[in-house]
C-alpha positions in Angstrom: 13.8 -27.9 -8.4 13.6 -29.7 -5.3 10.5 -30.8 -3.0 10.7 -31.5 0.4 7.4 -32.7 2.2 6.2 -32.2 5.9 3.5 -33.7 8.0 1.4 -30.8 8.4 0.9 -27.4 7.4 2.3 -25.6 10.7 5.4 -28.4 10.2 5.5 -27.2 6.3 5.5 -23.5 7.8 8.0 -23.8 10.7 10.6 -24.9 8.2 9.5 -22.5 4.9 10.4 -19.4 7.7 14.3 -21.3 9.0 15.2 -21.5 5.3 14.1 -18.4 4.3 15.4 -16.5 7.6 18.6 -18.4 6.3 18.5 -17.2 2.6 17.8 -13.5 3.8 20.5 -13.7 6.3 22.7 -15.0 4.3 22.1 -12.7 2.2 22.4 -9.7 4.9 25.9 -10.8 5.8 27.1 -11.1 2.3 26.1 -7.5 0.7 24.7 -5.8 3.3 20.3 -6.0 3.3 18.0 -8.4 1.8 15.1 -8.0 -1.1 12.1 -10.8 0.0 8.7 -10.5 -2.1 6.0 -12.5 -0.2 2.7 -13.9 -1.2 -0.6 -14.3 0.5 -3.6 -16.1 0.4 -4.6 -19.1 2.8 -2.0 -21.0 2.5 1.0 -19.0 3.2 -1.0 -18.1 6.7 2.0 -21.2 8.8 4.4 -19.6 6.8 4.4 -16.5 7.8 2.9 -17.3 11.8 6.8 -18.7 11.5 9.2 -15.8 9.6 7.7 -13.1 12.1 9.3 -14.6 14.7 12.7 -15.4 12.9 16.2 -13.7 13.9 16.1 -11.1 11.4 18.2 -8.1 11.0 14.2 -6.6 9.7 15.6 -3.3 9.6 18.5 -4.5 6.2 14.7 -6.0 4.6 13.7 -4.7 1.1 10.0 -6.8 0.9 7.9 -5.9 -2.2 4.8 -8.9 -2.5 3.2 -10.4 -5.4 -0.3 -9.2 -6.7 -2.9 -7.1 -5.4 -6.9 -6.7 -7.2 -8.1 -3.9 -8.9 -10.6 -1.7 -7.7 -10.3 -2.9 -4.4 -9.6 -0.3 -1.4 -7.2 -1.4 0.9 -9.3 -1.9 3.8 -11.2 -4.5 2.6 -10.8 -7.7 4.2 -9.5 -9.2 1.3 -7.3 -7.0 0.2 -3.3 -8.5 0.1 -1.8 -5.0 1.0 -3.9 -5.5 4.6 -3.3 -9.1 4.5 0.8 -8.5 4.4 0.0 -4.7 6.7 -1.4 -7.0 9.9 0.2 -10.1 9.5 3.9 -8.8 8.6 4.6 -5.3 8.3 3.1 -4.1 11.1 4.5 -6.6 13.2 8.5 -6.3 12.1 8.8 -3.2 9.9 11.0 -4.0 7.8 13.4 -1.6 6.1 11.0 -1.0 3.2 8.3 -2.0 1.7 7.1 -2.2 -2.0 3.1 -2.0 -2.6 1.2 -3.4 -5.4 -1.3 -0.3 -5.1 -4.4 -1.0 -7.3 -5.7 3.0 -6.9 -5.8 6.0 -9.1 -3.0 5.9 -11.7 -2.5 1.9 -12.0 0.3 2.4 -14.6 1.9 5.5 -13.0 1.9 3.0 -10.0 3.6 -0.2 -12.5 5.8 1.9 -13.5 7.2 3.6 -10.4 7.2 -0.8 -8.9 9.1 -2.2 -11.8 11.7 0.8 -11.7 11.7 0.0 -7.8 12.0 -4.4 -8.2 15.0 -3.3 -10.9 17.2 -2.0 -9.0 18.7 -5.2 -7.7 17.7 -8.5 -7.4 15.0 -10.3 -5.4 17.5 -12.6 -3.0 14.1 -15.1 -2.1 10.7 -15.1 -3.8 7.8 -16.9 -1.8 5.5 -18.3 -4.4 2.4 -19.9 -3.5 0.3 -22.2 -6.1 -3.1 -22.4 -7.0 -5.7 -24.7 -7.2 -5.8 -24.1 -10.5 -1.3 -23.9 -11.0 -1.8 -20.3 -11.1 1.6 -18.2 -9.9 0.4 -15.0 -8.1 -2.5 -14.3 -10.4 -0.9 -15.6 -13.5 -3.8 -18.2 -14.5 -4.2 -20.6 -17.1 -3.5 -19.6 -19.9 -0.8 -17.6 -18.4 1.7 -15.3 -20.3 5.3 -17.5 -20.4 6.4 -13.9 -22.8 6.1 -10.7 -21.6 9.1 -9.4 -20.0 7.3 -6.5 -18.1 7.4 -6.9 -14.3 3.5 -6.1 -13.0 1.4 -6.5 -15.4 -2.9 -6.5 -15.4 -4.5 -9.4 -15.7 -7.8 -10.9 -16.4 -9.0 -13.4 -13.5 -10.2 -16.9 -14.5 -13.0 -18.5 -13.6 -11.5 -21.2 -11.4 -9.0 -18.2 -9.9 -12.0 -16.4 -8.8 -13.9 -19.1 -6.8 -10.8 -19.9 -5.1 -11.3 -16.9 -3.6 -14.4 -17.5 -2.8 -14.4 -21.1 -0.8 -11.3 -19.8 0.9 -13.3 -16.9 2.6 -12.1 -13.7 1.2 -15.9 -12.5 -0.9 -18.7 -13.6 0.4 -19.9 -14.7 -3.5 -17.8 -15.5 -6.7 -19.9 -12.1 -8.1 -18.1 -9.9 -5.6 -14.2 -10.7 -6.4 -12.6 -7.9 -8.9 -12.2 -9.2 -12.6 -8.9 -7.9 -12.6 -5.8 -7.8 -10.4 -2.2 -6.4 -11.1 0.1 -9.5 -10.6 4.0 -9.4 -10.7 5.0 -11.2 -14.4 6.0 -15.0 -14.4 8.5 -13.1 -16.1 10.2 -11.3 -13.0 8.9 -14.2 -10.3 11.9 -15.4 -12.4 14.1 -13.3 -11.9 15.0 -14.4 -8.0 17.6 -16.0 -6.8 15.2 -18.5 -4.5 11.9 -19.8 -5.3 10.4 -20.9 -1.7 6.8 -22.5 -3.0 4.8 -23.7 0.2 1.4 -25.5 -1.0 0.0 -27.3 2.1 -3.7 -28.7 1.9 -5.8 -31.8 -0.3 -7.2 -28.9 -1.9 -3.9 -27.8 -4.3 -2.6 -31.8 -4.5 -4.2 -31.9 -8.3 -2.0 -28.1 -8.9 1.1 -30.0 -7.3 0.2 -33.1 -9.5 0.0 -30.6 -12.4 3.2 -28.4 -11.6 5.5 -32.2 -11.2 3.9 -34.5 -13.6 3.2 -32.1 -16.6 5.4 -30.4 -19.1 6.3 -27.4 -19.0 3.6 -24.7 -20.8 1.3 -22.3 -20.3 -1.6 -24.0 -18.6 -0.4 -25.1 -16.2 1.8 -22.0 -15.1 3.6 -23.0 -12.3 5.2 -25.9 -14.2 7.6 -23.5 -15.5 9.3 -23.1 -11.6 10.7 -26.3 -12.9 13.3 -24.3 -15.1 14.7 -22.2 -12.4 17.4 -23.9 -10.9 17.1 -22.7 -7.1 13.6 -23.5 -6.1 12.0 -25.3 -3.7 8.5 -26.9 -3.0 7.7 -27.2 0.3 4.7 -29.6 0.8 2.6 -31.1 4.0 0.8 -34.4 3.1 -2.4 -33.4 1.8 -1.4 -31.9 -0.7 1.8 -34.4 -2.2 -1.5 -36.9 -1.5 -1.7 -37.4 -5.6 2.2 -37.4 -6.6 3.9 -41.0 -6.6 6.3 -41.0 -4.0 8.8 -42.1 -7.2 8.1 -38.9 -9.2 8.1 -36.9 -5.7 11.6 -38.6 -4.3 13.0 -37.6 -8.3 13.1 -34.1 -6.9 14.7 -34.4 -2.9 
């Protein structure tokens, strides 16, 4: 795993977008297409804003995303499908799009997603890290043993509080209790994982990720076991980690 620290979220986003575009373009050159997993949330806004500006043949990109709330309509302001359509899909128009549909038969929807994502390896996955160290909606203690591609999970109170504090919901009671999430196992099957984690509120999670033993109480620690993970931080999110530890991952 490698770690890079930038001045702020804007600089992080610009560099992350360039890095992501290079991975996608390399995949397109080598095999004619690229497969991309996108994350959502407030911490990804600057990265997505810059990613849509990159010179990529988006017609040759197949897009998946990480998670979606159960029981939340697509039109709801907190819907991740809505988030991605407005900030990415409707701007660059990828060749193929596979969204996590949580309306209708969830089991059938998961089976369909599983078939699609396992046709070929994912070239690049953008995976954020939550305040409680979750990746996707794999809250602690995360399931490190399942080999399912997508699973239904119960959201931790810390996770629900983060969603409320970011402004997606007016109160914690409005946050859905469950979500469909890409599993830890499936995330780790990606060829390259890029984790963009700006902001002071993520500093403790980054400290856990870089300093704790790999364990499901700190789900993001599993990223250290992946051969091609790069974590992009800003000065705020890196602020609780000592310089020697940061240097070890550079």
